[in-house]
N, C-alpha and C positions, 0 to 999 in steps of 0.2 A: 743069592741080595735080588737075584730078577723076581723071586715072587715076591719079594716082599714089593716093590718097584705097580707089580700087578694090583695088590692087595695100597697102593697108593694112592692108586690111579680112583677103585670103585671109591675110595674111604673119601677122596676127594673132590669126586661126583654128586656122592646122596649127598654129603656137607655142602657143597652147595646147592641142591636143591632144596634145602632144609631150611637154608637161610635167607637162602629165594623167594621159594615158591611160601611153605609156610607163615602162617602169621606171629611175631614175635608174643601179642598175649595170650593166643589160642593155645601154643604146645604146650603148657603150665596148661590154664583150667577147660581145656576139653579132650587133653591128653590126647591133640590130636596131631599133627604131622609130624613128632617125632615118631611115631608110629605109623607113620602111612605108608606104604607103594606104587608109585606112577604118580607121585607129587607135579611133574606137569601136566596133567591134569589137571592142576589148579588153579596152571596163568591165563592170565582171558584172552580169548579171540572174540579180531572182530575191532577196530575204531569208529561205528556210533556205541557199543556196547560199553568200552572202556572212556569214553568222553560225557558216556551216561551215570559215571559209573557203580559200572556192572548191574543197578540198577533195571533189570530190563529179562524178571520173568513173565512180564504180564504186554512186554511188545511180541508185536508184530511183523518182522524187521529183516526179513526174507532169511538168506542165505544163516547168515549171525545163528541164526537162531536152530540149527545144528546140538550145539556148541555152550547154552545156556535153555533153550526149554525147547525143544519140536514139536507140540501146537503153534509153536508161535509159524510154522508153517503153510498151516492149514485150509485157513482160505488162500493163502500163497495163488493171481491168479495168471503168472506170465515166468515163461519158464529165465531163469537166471544161469549163469555165468559168472565165478567167481573169483577172488582171490585175496586175503586176509593176511598182512607179513606187518612182521616186527621184530623190530630190534631192541635188545639190551644186550645188556650186561651178562644176563646173563644166556644168551647164541640170540640165532638168529631164525623165527618159525615165519614158515606160511602150511597154512590150512588154503587149500581150492572145495572147492563145492560146484557140482551141478543140480538144477534144479526143478524139476517136470512136475508143472500141475496134470489133472488129468476131470471132465466133470462127471467122471462116472464113477472111476479110483481113488481120489484120493493124491495126495499129493506125495508126493517122494525124491529123497533127498540122495547121492554120492559125497563121500566128501574122505582127504586127506589131508589129516598135520603133521609136518615134523618141524621137528626143533632141532637142529642145529647147534650142539652148544660147543662148536670148537676142539681144530684138530691140535692135539701135541706130539710134540718132538721124545724123541726116545732119545736118546744121549748114551751113547759107550761110557761106562763108571770109569773106566780105567783111560781111554783118549780123552771122552768129553766131545767125543763128535757127534753127531744126528747117523744112528741108526735105524729109524725104523720113523713111525707116524700112528699116533693112535686119535678115533676119531668116535667120538657118544651123542647116539643120538637115538628121539625117540620116535616114534611113529604111531598113527592111528588112527587106521580105517572106520568110515562109520557108514551102514545106511540107519537112512529115517525115511519114518513114512509117515504121518498126517494128518488130519481129516478131521472135519465138520461136526459136535451132533447137534443137529437139530439148527437150534440161532444163539442157544449162549453157551455153545461149549467145544472147547476145542481140542482137540484130546492126538500125541504121536510119543512115541516111541524109536530110539533110533540103539541099533545095534551096534557096540564100536570093536572092534578088535585093536590091540596096545601092544607096545613091541618098545621094550627098550634094549638096544644095544651097542655093544663099541666093538667097531672094526679093529683091525692093529696090521696095515703092511711093512714093506721091509723085518729086518730083524727084532721082532717082536720077544717079549718076555713067556713065559708059558701062560694059557691060561689069563693075559690081555684080553682077549677076543673072547664076548660073550652074549648071546641072547636072550632076551627071559621075557616070553609072551603071556597072553594071560585076557580074555573080552570079557566087557562088561554091560549095563543096560542102563539108559536115559528113561528115563516118563515122563511126562509133562501136561497139563491142562491147563489151558485158559477159563473163563466164563468172563462174557463181556455181557454188563447190566443191561445196553437199550435201551429202552425208554425211560429206566430207570437214575439209569446215571451218566454220562458220558466218561467211563470211566469200564477198566478189568479185570479181577483178579488175572493170580495164575500163583504156579505150581511147582512143581521139579523138584524129580532125583535122580540124580545121578550116579555116575560107576561106582552101577550096584551090578560084581560079580565078586568071581573068586583072586584068591591073593596071587601079588606077584611073588613066581618065584626063579630067583636063582640061579642062588646054586640044589640049596634041595628043597624039602620041607618045610625042617624047625626053624631054616633064616626064614622063608617066606616073610609077604607084608601084605596087609589091609589093603584093599584100592584105599583115594577117600572119596568117601562116600558122602556126600553133601545134600543137607534138603534144604529148598529155596522158596521163599513163599514171597508174595508181595500183589503189590498194582500199581495203575496207571492214571494218571486222572487227563482230561484235555479242558482245558480252561479260559471259557467259548465265552468268558465276559475279555478277554484283551482284543476279542475279535474289535466289539465293539469302540473298540480306539482305539487301535491302529489294525488299517486297514490291509488284506491281506497276511496275516498275520497271526499264528497258533502256537498254543504253548500245549507242551506236556509236564505232567510232575509225572515221579519215577520215583517206587519208593523200594527197598526191599530189605528180610533177613536171610539170613542164613546161617547155617550150621550141619555139626553131624547129626543124623540121623536123633537119633536120643537126643537135642534141644539144652544140649546143656548150659551153653553160653552164646549165644547167637551175635552175631556184626554184623550192623548197619551197612546201609549203604542207599544212597538217595543222586537222580538225575535230571537233567533241567533237557527238551527241549524244543528249541526258538527255531520255529521251519515261517519264511519268506517267500511269499507266491509258492507256494509247494517243492517251490529249486532249491531256496537259501537255508541251510541248517548254522545256526548257535546250538553248542552243547557244554554242557558244562556239573559235573557230578562228584562225590567225596564217599571215597570208602572208610569206614569206622574202624578201623586193624592194621598193625602195624607188616605186614603183608610187602612187597615186593609190588603187589600193584595195587595199595595203598593208597589212604590220604587223597589230594587234590585233584583232579583233571580239566582238559577243556579239549574242544573237539571242534571241526569244521566240517559242512558237508557239504556238495555243489550234485545236484540234479538235473543232467538234459538228457531230451531224449531216454534213450537207452540206458545212458551211462550214468552209473552214479563214484561221488569220490567221497569217503571217507577219513581222516585226516581225525590223530586226538595225541594225546600226549600224557604223561603224568608228569608228577614233578618232588613222588617221596620217594624210599625204596633207595638200598644199597647202590640199584645202577645210576640215579641220578647225586650218593653222593658219591659216587666214582667220577661222574659229572661227562657222564653219558645214561640220560636221562631216557627213558621207554619210550618209546617214536611204531606209531602203528598206522598201517594205509589199510584202507581197506577202496581193491578196484571189481564193480558191481556190473555186467549187462544184462539189462530185463530183454526179455523177444517175445 
């Protein structure tokens, strides 16, 4: 019976991640999320990205670029310390990053992303009392390097160490605690069009690496490798009619690398006096991060505060719409 409890805990965690991180539409069409491991890698990071519908592969958005397109850091000219917090029915996430640019060596960043799924009590099957606690978490440790290549290319790469672990304290069932570890690479490039148009094109391939193995090799699962392409356009005509106001619109497509059935996402960022931001986005799939989103941002000196919220998915249906908060300090 103790062994069955351990398997039930694992099955519940896997089922939750499949339902919340995968997409309803792509689960069949892409043969994707139901076969992938490390599905926590599909959850969005950063309030700015969420507010813009996750259509940010062509954006140069500071430390958030670590999790979307490392090339977005290539032209950073200030050091940055940031924390990106998320709260949903899945759990509590915190991604911390340090970004250090160098005029000679390019831009380097170190990051860690921790997702806490919440503790579960272990009860005595006969007496019914609590005899232990099981804590499932995922960790992503990331090292990023990005650099411009001439005036019209940004390039970046991120090396990640991934870990999904379940820790147990108290009187725990056998095999209830375990650790699964692997590594992955993200590659990205951006192409500012310069004089041709006030626009940038972007492409990123994320989560390329060996399978995630929990028990043994036959039961290992491939990582959720994704290809994301898109563009960003600055709508200059807006400033003619609204002084000190800027508008950026973005659009991305994301899919598995074999491009079976890409899903679209769009976003917009309205900026007033380079300090206040209003963001809108939409993700066209049925994932936990799908549907409409809004966001607000405020920059004051070196401090940047962004907040975003989603309105669709299982979290929203459960009365806990996912909320994202990012605090960044540029110096």
